[in-house]
C-alpha positions in Angstrom: 0.0 0.0 0.0 2.8 2.4 0.9 4.6 1.8 -2.3 1.4 2.2 -4.3 0.7 5.6 -2.6 4.2 6.7 -3.4 3.7 5.9 -7.1 1.0 8.6 -7.0 2.9 10.9 -4.8 0.1 10.6 -2.2 1.0 11.2 1.5 -0.1 8.4 3.8 -1.4 9.3 7.3 -1.2 6.8 10.2 -3.4 7.0 13.2 -1.7 6.3 16.5 -2.6 4.7 19.8 0.2 5.8 22.0 4.0 5.7 22.1 4.4 2.2 21.1 2.5 2.6 17.9 4.5 5.7 16.9 7.8 3.7 17.3 6.3 0.9 15.3 5.3 3.2 12.5 8.8 4.7 12.5 10.3 1.2 11.9 7.8 0.7 9.1 8.9 4.0 7.5 12.6 2.9 7.7 12.0 -0.5 6.2 9.8 0.9 3.4 12.4 3.5 2.6 15.1 0.7 2.4 12.9 -1.4 0.0 12.2 1.6 -2.2 15.9 2.5 -2.3 16.6 -1.0 -3.6 13.7 -1.6 -6.0 12.1 1.8 -6.8 14.6 4.6 -6.1 12.7 7.1 -8.2 9.8 6.8 -5.8 11.8 7.7 -2.7 11.0 11.5 -3.0 7.3 10.6 -3.2 7.1 8.4 -0.2 5.5 10.8 2.4 4.2 9.8 5.8 2.1 11.7 8.4 2.2 10.4 12.0 -1.0 11.6 13.7 -1.3 12.8 17.2 2.4 12.1 17.9 3.1 15.1 20.3 0.3 14.8 22.8 1.6 12.8 25.8 5.1 12.6 24.4 6.6 16.1 25.2 10.3 15.5 26.1 10.4 11.9 24.7 13.4 12.1 22.4 12.7 8.5 21.1 9.4 9.8 19.7 11.1 12.9 18.4 13.6 10.7 16.5 10.7 8.6 15.2 9.3 11.7 13.5 12.6 13.2 12.3 13.1 11.1 9.2 13.1 12.0 5.5 9.6 13.1 4.2 8.0 12.4 7.5 5.6 14.8 9.2 3.8 15.0 12.6 0.1 15.9 12.8 -0.4 18.1 16.0 -4.0 17.2 16.6 -4.9 16.5 20.3 -2.1 18.9 21.4 -3.6 22.0 23.0 -3.2 24.7 25.7 0.1 25.0 27.7 1.2 21.6 26.6 1.4 22.9 23.0 3.6 25.8 24.1 5.8 23.4 26.1 6.1 21.0 23.1 7.2 23.7 20.6 9.9 25.0 23.0 11.1 21.5 23.8 11.0 20.0 20.3 12.8 23.2 18.9 15.6 23.1 21.5 16.1 19.4 21.1 16.2 19.6 17.3 18.6 22.4 17.3 20.9 21.0 20.0 21.1 17.7 18.2 21.7 19.4 14.8 18.8 17.5 13.3 18.7 19.6 10.2 21.3 17.3 8.8 18.7 14.5 8.6 16.6 15.9 5.7 17.8 19.5 5.3 14.6 20.7 7.0 14.2 23.0 10.0 12.2 21.9 13.1 8.9 23.5 12.1 9.1 21.8 8.6 8.1 18.5 10.3 4.9 19.7 11.8 1.4 20.0 10.5 -1.4 22.0 12.2 -4.4 19.7 12.7 -7.5 19.7 14.8 -9.2 16.3 14.5 -12.4 18.2 14.0 -15.2 17.3 14.6 -14.0 14.7 17.0 -12.5 17.5 18.9 -14.4 20.8 18.8 -13.4 24.3 17.6 -12.3 25.4 21.1 -9.7 22.6 21.1 -8.5 23.8 17.7 -8.2 27.4 19.0 -6.2 26.3 22.0 -3.6 24.8 19.6 -3.7 27.7 17.2 -3.1 30.2 20.0 0.2 28.7 21.0 1.5 28.8 17.4 1.1 32.6 17.3 1.4 33.9 20.8 4.2 35.8 22.5 5.6 32.6 24.1 6.1 31.0 20.7 8.2 33.9 19.4 10.1 34.6 22.7 11.2 31.0 22.9 12.6 31.1 19.3 9.8 30.7 16.9 9.6 32.9 13.8 6.9 33.9 11.3 8.4 31.4 8.9 7.8 28.7 11.4 4.2 29.8 11.7 3.9 29.7 7.9 5.3 26.2 7.8 3.1 24.7 10.5 -0.1 26.5 9.5 -0.2 25.4 5.8 3.0 25.6 3.8 4.1 22.1 4.8 0.7 20.7 3.9 0.9 22.3 0.5 4.4 20.9 -0.1 3.3 17.3 0.2 0.3 17.5 -2.1 0.7 15.5 -5.4 0.0 18.6 -7.4 3.2 20.1 -6.1 5.3 17.0 -6.6 4.3 15.7 -10.0 4.4 17.4 -13.4 1.0 18.8 -14.1 0.5 17.9 -17.8 -2.4 16.7 -19.8 -1.9 13.0 -20.4 -4.7 12.3 -22.9 -7.0 14.1 -25.4 -6.2 16.8 -27.9 -4.1 19.8 -27.0 -6.2 22.6 -25.6 -6.1 26.0 -27.1 -4.8 29.1 -25.3 -7.4 31.8 -24.8 -6.7 35.5 -24.2 -9.4 37.4 -22.4 -9.3 41.1 -23.4 -11.1 44.2 -22.3 -12.7 44.6 -25.7 -15.0 47.5 -24.6 -12.1 49.3 -23.0 -14.0 49.5 -19.7 -12.3 50.8 -16.6 -11.6 47.2 -15.1 -8.4 45.5 -14.2 -7.1 42.1 -15.3 -8.0 40.5 -11.9 -11.7 41.5 -12.2 -11.9 40.4 -15.8 -10.5 37.0 -14.9 -12.9 36.6 -11.9 -15.9 37.7 -13.9 -15.1 35.3 -16.7 -14.8 32.4 -14.2 -18.0 33.4 -12.5 -19.9 33.4 -15.8 -18.6 29.9 -16.8 -19.6 28.6 -13.4 -23.0 30.2 -13.2 -23.8 29.1 -16.8 -23.1 25.5 -15.6 -20.3 25.1 -18.2 -17.4 24.3 -15.8 -16.8 23.5 -12.2 -13.6 24.0 -10.3 -12.0 20.8 -9.1 -8.8 22.1 -7.5 -6.9 25.3 -7.0 -3.1 25.5 -6.9 -1.3 28.6 -6.0 2.0 28.9 -7.9 5.3 29.7 -6.4 8.5 31.3 -7.6 11.9 29.6 -7.5 11.5 28.8 -3.8 8.5 28.2 -1.4 9.1 31.6 0.2 7.2 33.7 -2.4 4.2 33.4 -4.7 4.3 34.3 -8.3 1.1 35.9 -9.6 -0.3 32.8 -11.3 -3.0 30.2 -10.3 -3.5 26.8 -11.8 -7.1 25.7 -11.8 -8.3 22.2 -12.6 -11.8 22.5 -14.0 -14.4 20.0 -15.1 -16.4 20.5 -18.2 -20.0 19.9 -17.0 -21.3 18.3 -20.2 -18.5 15.7 -20.7 -16.8 15.7 -17.3 -13.5 16.4 -19.2 -10.8 17.8 -17.0 -9.4 21.1 -18.3 -6.5 22.7 -16.7 -6.5 26.5 -16.6 -3.4 28.7 -15.8 -4.5 32.2 -14.9 -1.6 34.6 -15.0 -1.1 37.7 -13.0 -4.2 36.9 -10.8 -2.7 36.7 -7.3 -0.9 40.0 -6.9 -1.9 41.6 -3.6 -4.9 39.2 -3.2 -3.6 36.3 -1.2 -1.2 36.0 1.7 0.2 32.9 3.4 
């Protein structure tokens, strides 16, 4: 199953039932990576695992920390909340840096962590009590940065999506034409509003529906470019049509 998921660049999330299950998952990750290296080395970058609930109850447990700090492995922070969250961030960060763990996968401490709430199993108050400790004064005073917040709150999740790990090309069907939308009537309207109105018209007329929305980045993950990749479905035939909208994002989206 893990190798099949890697072939599609799909991340796999494991539920956990305490410390023992986390350590067992870590061994499974190691053995799977070893098999991939021997048989399917091209799939190694696409083997991505999320260990759920790993932090709650394991603050200061360096064996659990080591279980997480492996290539392409991530920790889901659901269940962690309140002061325990603040204690975890400080302890995990200090341990990571003191052990020079950046050498493992060339990732900093926050690049291993995913904000998660387990909603609706846990309610919105629980989610808020985790979020608070990712953006409060204690987080920054103990060494956290805005870049760490960005990693935990969404950028890490984006990085592991297949859309950002595989070439996004049309594999079948005829080549699709390029379309230029112009301001033919020379109205006082900018390109952003033209693009949005065009999309709205296509959707309200039941011609297309949006399947997925992919923000585009520049050379690194630190900065957006101004383009958006949309995957749309043609209503009549269910044909998938990719749309790249250029110069759409400027000053409209922040991360």
